[in-house]
Residue frames as qw, qx, qy, qz and C-alpha x, y, z in Angstrom:
[[0.405, 0.381, -0.830, 0.046, -11.35, -71.71, -60.80],
 [0.176, -0.070, 0.874, -0.447, -12.76, -73.12, -57.45],
 [0.697, 0.276, 0.264, -0.607, -16.35, -73.16, -58.90],
 [0.685, 0.422, -0.491, -0.335, -15.13, -75.05, -61.96],
 [0.293, 0.309, -0.887, 0.180, -13.40, -77.64, -59.71],
 [0.635, -0.419, -0.588, -0.276, -16.34, -78.00, -57.45],
 [0.376, 0.046, -0.590, 0.713, -14.63, -76.76, -54.41],
 [0.259, -0.175, 0.117, -0.943, -17.41, -74.30, -53.74],
 [0.726, -0.172, -0.360, -0.560, -20.09, -76.79, -53.94],
 [0.718, -0.092, -0.648, 0.237, -18.29, -79.26, -51.81],
 [0.177, 0.069, -0.479, 0.857, -17.79, -76.55, -49.10],
 [0.447, -0.170, -0.006, -0.878, -21.37, -75.59, -49.21],
 [0.808, -0.153, -0.491, -0.285, -22.61, -79.24, -49.04],
 [0.560, 0.018, -0.646, 0.519, -20.25, -79.86, -46.11],
 [0.105, -0.146, 0.336, -0.925, -21.50, -76.83, -44.25],
 [0.641, -0.160, -0.212, -0.720, -25.14, -77.90, -44.77],
 [0.777, -0.059, -0.626, -0.042, -24.53, -81.48, -43.79],
 [0.559, -0.093, -0.571, 0.594, -22.48, -80.79, -40.59],
 [0.249, -0.915, -0.317, -0.034, -23.94, -77.34, -39.55],
 [0.593, -0.529, 0.063, 0.604, -20.32, -76.09, -39.33],
 [0.367, 0.919, -0.012, -0.146, -19.71, -72.86, -41.40],
 [0.846, 0.213, 0.120, 0.473, -16.65, -72.90, -43.67],
 [0.244, 0.789, -0.008, 0.564, -15.79, -69.27, -43.16],
 [0.417, 0.047, -0.559, 0.715, -13.73, -67.94, -40.41],
 [0.279, -0.202, 0.189, -0.919, -16.43, -65.35, -39.39],
 [0.748, -0.170, -0.397, -0.504, -19.07, -68.02, -39.62],
 [0.738, -0.047, -0.628, 0.243, -17.17, -70.33, -37.37],
 [0.187, 0.126, -0.461, 0.858, -16.45, -67.52, -34.83],
 [0.491, -0.216, -0.043, -0.843, -20.14, -66.63, -34.75],
 [0.801, -0.172, -0.510, -0.262, -21.18, -70.19, -34.27],
 [0.592, -0.043, -0.642, 0.485, -18.70, -70.75, -31.43],
 [0.002, -0.124, 0.355, -0.927, -19.69, -67.54, -29.50],
 [0.592, -0.226, -0.138, -0.761, -23.28, -68.25, -29.90],
 [0.779, -0.157, -0.607, 0.022, -22.77, -71.77, -28.54],
 [0.424, -0.019, -0.594, 0.683, -20.84, -70.31, -25.56],
 [0.110, 0.015, 0.281, -0.953, -23.39, -67.39, -24.82],
 [0.290, 0.411, 0.810, -0.303, -26.54, -69.27, -25.55],
 [0.335, 0.601, 0.599, 0.410, -27.25, -67.47, -28.82],
 [0.102, -0.931, -0.236, 0.259, -26.66, -63.92, -27.46],
 [0.502, -0.294, 0.334, 0.741, -23.62, -63.16, -29.55],
 [0.139, 0.219, 0.443, 0.858, -24.14, -59.95, -31.65],
 [0.226, -0.726, -0.564, -0.321, -27.37, -59.06, -29.83],
 [0.468, -0.396, -0.380, 0.693, -25.63, -56.91, -27.11],
 [0.096, -0.053, 0.134, 0.985, -25.68, -53.68, -28.95],
 [0.309, -0.397, -0.508, -0.699, -29.31, -53.98, -29.98],
 [0.543, -0.542, -0.634, 0.099, -30.37, -55.03, -26.52],
 [0.397, -0.336, -0.273, 0.809, -28.45, -52.22, -24.85],
 [0.069, -0.139, -0.288, -0.945, -29.90, -49.61, -27.37],
 [0.427, -0.486, -0.624, -0.439, -33.41, -50.93, -26.60],
 [0.537, -0.523, -0.556, 0.359, -32.90, -50.87, -22.89],
 [0.292, -0.287, -0.121, 0.905, -31.42, -47.22, -22.93],
 [0.061, 0.417, 0.521, 0.742, -34.03, -45.85, -25.40],
 [0.306, -0.801, -0.480, -0.185, -36.71, -44.84, -22.80],
 [0.538, -0.623, -0.160, 0.545, -33.98, -43.05, -20.68],
 [0.410, 0.250, 0.272, 0.834, -32.85, -40.93, -23.66],
 [0.094, -0.677, -0.362, -0.634, -35.74, -38.63, -23.16],
 [0.615, -0.711, -0.329, 0.088, -35.47, -38.38, -19.45],
 [0.613, -0.056, -0.125, 0.778, -32.07, -36.53, -19.57],
 [0.016, -0.017, -0.008, 1.000, -33.71, -33.15, -20.48],
 [0.312, 0.456, 0.645, -0.527, -37.23, -32.10, -19.68],
 [0.319, 0.419, 0.706, 0.474, -39.76, -31.73, -22.63],
 [0.052, -0.811, -0.384, -0.438, -41.53, -28.76, -21.40],
 [0.048, -0.591, 0.303, -0.746, -41.37, -25.81, -19.06],
 [0.762, -0.459, 0.051, -0.453, -43.52, -27.67, -16.62],
 [0.943, -0.002, -0.217, 0.252, -40.96, -30.56, -16.62],
 [0.402, 0.434, -0.311, 0.744, -38.17, -28.05, -15.91],
 [0.409, -0.587, 0.157, -0.680, -40.22, -26.47, -13.09],
 [0.926, -0.330, -0.066, -0.168, -40.82, -29.89, -11.48],
 [0.838, 0.164, -0.252, 0.456, -37.15, -30.72, -11.73],
 [0.236, 0.487, -0.292, 0.788, -36.14, -27.38, -10.17],
 [0.478, -0.512, 0.172, -0.692, -38.73, -27.45, -7.44],
 [0.888, -0.138, -0.436, -0.041, -38.26, -31.05, -6.32],
 [0.532, 0.107, -0.522, 0.658, -35.24, -30.29, -4.09],
 [0.164, -0.314, 0.191, -0.915, -37.23, -27.37, -2.50],
 [0.757, -0.297, -0.227, -0.536, -40.28, -29.45, -1.84],
 [0.824, -0.085, -0.515, 0.222, -38.13, -32.18, -0.22],
 [0.275, 0.248, -0.392, 0.842, -36.45, -29.44, 1.96],
 [0.423, -0.335, 0.045, -0.841, -39.80, -28.12, 3.01],
 [0.844, -0.245, -0.405, -0.255, -41.11, -31.54, 3.89],
 [0.680, 0.023, -0.524, 0.512, -38.08, -32.31, 5.97],
 [0.041, 0.249, -0.333, 0.909, -38.46, -28.99, 7.86],
 [0.622, -0.330, -0.115, -0.700, -42.17, -29.64, 8.48],
 [0.857, -0.121, -0.500, 0.017, -41.32, -33.13, 9.92],
 [0.473, 0.101, -0.514, 0.708, -38.60, -31.77, 12.19],
 [0.149, -0.084, 0.317, -0.933, -40.86, -28.96, 13.66]]
């Protein structure tokens, strides 16, 4: 019915001419992008990209990595003892 009356075409042409979306989600997205400088909706992707390298550091990949992780406190303690005496 709306298409037959030309309402859909009028809304599209209004949105193109003014740059203001006619849908609620579109208006919300445009407002938040204006306030945040275009960063709205990019937070999750950015956060995932930032955390991606650290995902692999939570657990060592090999036995050597595990050995280094376990030996590091011992090495630090030995260095402290050498510096004290």
